[in-house]
N, C-alpha and C positions, 0 to 999 in steps of 0.2 A: 453436379446438380443433377438429378435425375433423365432422362430420356422423357419427354411423356407418352406413356402407353395408347397406343392409337386402339380405338374401339374394337371386343371381338366384334365374330363374328358372327356367333349366336349366344345363347345367353349361357355364364361360367358356374362352375360349383360354387355353393356358400361357402366350402373347405379352402379356396383360394384364397389367398392376398398380395395387392399387391405393395403391402408395407414390409420390410425386412424386420425379421425378429433381430438379426444381429444389431441394424442401426436405432435401431428401437431400446432395448435395450443396452447397448452400447452410452448411448447417449442419458441414458436414466443414470445409470452406476456414474457415466464421467459426468454427473451434477450431486448425482446423491455424498459423490467423493466432499468436494466445495463447498456443498451445500453444510456437513458434519465440520467444516474446518471451520466457517463461518459462525457455528452457534460458538464452535470455546471461543472463538476470536472474542465474538459478544459481552459471551460468558464471562474472559480472562479481563475482560474492559469494564465491567460494570462491575467487579469482583474489586476493580482496584481502586477505580471512583467511590465503593461506599468505604474503601479502607482510611479515608483521607478524611482527615476533619475538614470544616461545612463550609471553612473564613478559606482555607485555601482551598478548593475544588472550587469557587466559585472565582477566586484570582484570576487562571489564569490555564482559562479554557481553552486559548487558540495556541497551547502549545503544549499542551498535554496529551503525550503517546496518548494513554487511557480512551480521553476522547476519538485518535486517532483509528484506533483503532476495534470502537466498537459502530461508528462512524461505515467506514471500510468492513467491518463483517455483517451490518446490516443490509447494505445493500448487496454485497454477494450474499446472501444467504435469501432479498427477494431473486435476484435472478435467478436462483439453482432451481429455488422454489419454481417458477414458473416453468423453468426446463423440466424435472424431476415429474410435475402431474404432467404436465405438457405427453410427456413422451408418455408415460404409462399410459396416461387418457388418452392419447394420439387426438390431442385438444390444439385444434393448430391457430388459436385464438392464443394460450401460450406459450406456442411454441414461436410463432411470431415476433411475441412481442418480447422473448428468450436472445430471439436473436437479434432485433432492434438493439434494444439494452448491450446485448453483449456487441455490438457493427458498433456503437454511439463511444461504450468505454475505450474499445482498438481502434479508433481515431483521435481517441480526446490524447489517451494516450503516444499518438504518433504525432500528431501535431504539438504535444508538450517538450519530443523531444525534438523535433527541428525547430521548434522556436527558440527551444534553449541552446541549440546551435546554431544558431540564426545569431538571436539577440543574446548572445553572452553577456555581455558587459551588462544586460541588465539582469539577466537570471540570477549572477553574479550579488547587482545588486538585492533582488528578491532574499537571498541567501543569507547576506550579509543582515537583512533585516529579521529576519527570521530568527536568527544566533545572537543578536544584540537582544530579544523579544523573551530571548527564553535566558539569557547571560539578567536579565530583571527580573524572571521567577524564578530563579536558582535556588531560593528557598525554601520555597514556597510550593512544591513538587517534589516528592523523593522520587521518585519515579524523571522526572525530570533532570533531576537532579544526578541520581543516577547513568541518566543517558550522557550526559555532557560528560562528564567523569572518565562515562567509558572510554570517548571520544577526544579528549582530549591524550588519555594517553595513549592509546591507538595508532595519533598522528600527531603525538609527539608535542601540546602544537600550546597554547593558552588564549584565550580572548579569543577574540573576532577574527580585526584587524592586529592585534600587537594586546600582550599581558594589561594593560593601560586600560582594555575595556570593562574590564573587572569594577570599574569602579562605577559604574552607573548602576551596580545591584546597592540598594539599600545598607547590605550589610559591609561591601566592601568599598565604599564609596570612599575617597580619600581626603574630606572639607575638612576642614578644622572641629568643624561644631557634629558632627557623624560621634555619636555617644557609640558605639559598637565594637568591644573586644577585637575585632579582626577587619575595622578600617587598617583602611590599605595595603588589601593583605591581598592571595590567591587564594585561588581553594589548592585542596592541597594534588590535587590531579594534575597538575600543571609544574609541577617539581621534576626534576631530573631523579630518574628512579636507581639505585646503588641496589644490587643482588646484595654485597654485602647483610642489610638490615634485613631482620628478621623482623620485627615487627617497625612498623609506617610511622612516619615521624607527621602527623596532620600538620602539623605547628610547623611546615618546613618554609610555607607561600609568606609567612606574618610578614607586612612592611614592606611584598617584596614591588610595589607601585610604588614606592616613596624612590626608589634605586633607577639609577640611567640605564641602558641596556647590557653595555657592558659584563657592568655589576651584577642585575639580575641575571646575565643568562651562568653566571658562574651554579645557582642554587635551580632558578625555573628556565623554560620554554620559553621563551619570548615572542619567538614569528605565533602568528596566528594561526587559527584553523582555517579561516575561508583562502587564504593561500595554499597549505595541504594537501585542503580536498582538491582543489583544481587542479592539483600538481602530481594527486596518486589518479585523477580524472584523468589524467591525458597520461599515466603510465599504464592504467588498464582497461585502454579500451574493449580490447577484445573480448578483456573479465566482463566489461557489458554488455557488450553485444552480446556473450550466449546468456545474460540474466535474462538482455532485454527478449532476446528470439525466446528463452524458458519461457519469458508471460505472456508472448504473442501466439506461441505454439497453442497451446490448448482453446485462446479464445480463439482463433481461426479451425481449429477442430470440432470447435462446438457447433460456429456459424454453420460449418462445410454439411455437418452432422442433421442439425433445428432443420437448415433449409429441401437437406435429400426425403427428407421424414414426413416436410410438410408438402412436399409434392407428389412422395407413396400416398400420403393421405390424399391428397383430390386425387389420386387415379381410383383408390378404392371405392369413395365416397361417388366419383364416375360411374364404376363400374356395379354400385349397388344399385344408383336408380338407372342403369340399362336391361340390369336384370329386371327391376321391381316393372318395367313396360312389356318387355316381352312375356312375362310373369303374369301380365295382367290382359295379352291379348288373344282374347276368342280361340284364334290358330292355335298358341301356346301346346 
C-alpha cells in the first residue's frame, strides 16, 4: 500500500504528480495483455460454436468446451477492460471495481482449492458426474469428443470408473435393443497402442463391453479415468502448485498495483484541492 502523503506547507507546482507513471502504465500494459488474450478466447469459442450443428449445439451446453472458453473470456474481458481504462484515465471507480473483481476471483480459486482438498470425496463425486455427462454427449460435440479422446490417450484410461461406463452413451449402449453398429463398443482412444501400426484401427474397441476385465484388458484400457486422474494429481503436486502460483501471482500483482494507483490518485486529488484553496486565497 502506498504511504499517505502529508499536506504540503504551500502550493505545489502543477507539473508535480503523486501518480507514478511506472505504476500507471505497468498496470495498463498488464491488463492490455490479458484483454487481448480474452478477446482471442471469446473469438475462438464463438467460432467453435458457430461450426456446430444447431441440434448438437443445444444438446450439451453444460459440457461444451467452447461455452467454457466464451464464459471465461467474457469475464476476463470485462475485468481487464476496467483495469485498462481505469489505469489510463486514472479513474478510481473503475480501478476499485477491477481490484474487487480480481480479489473475488482469487478468493474463489483459493476456496475451491481448499474445499477440493478437504472434501476430496465430494470433489471426486463431482468430477465423476462431469465425466459421465461428457460420456453421454460424446457423439454430440466434436470438440468434446476430441477432448475425451485426448484425455483417455494421455492417461491410458477408459470411461469414468471403468470401460463399461460407455454403456451410458446411446451409441455404445450394450442393451439388445440398441440398433447402433457401435453397440457394446468403446471409443478407439481406449485401445492399447501398438507402435508398429501405421494406421489407427478405429474399430479396435468393437464389442469390448461384452467381454470381462481380463479378456478386455488384452485390447483396451479397462481402468477408469477418475482413478488415473487422482493418481496423477497426487504424483504431480509440485507441478500443480507451480501452475496455481503462476495463476495467482499475476492476480496479486494486479491487485497491489491497482491499490497503489488508487492511493496515489487520491493523494493527487487532495493536492489539487489544496492548490485550488490556496490560489483562491487573496493573500496568495
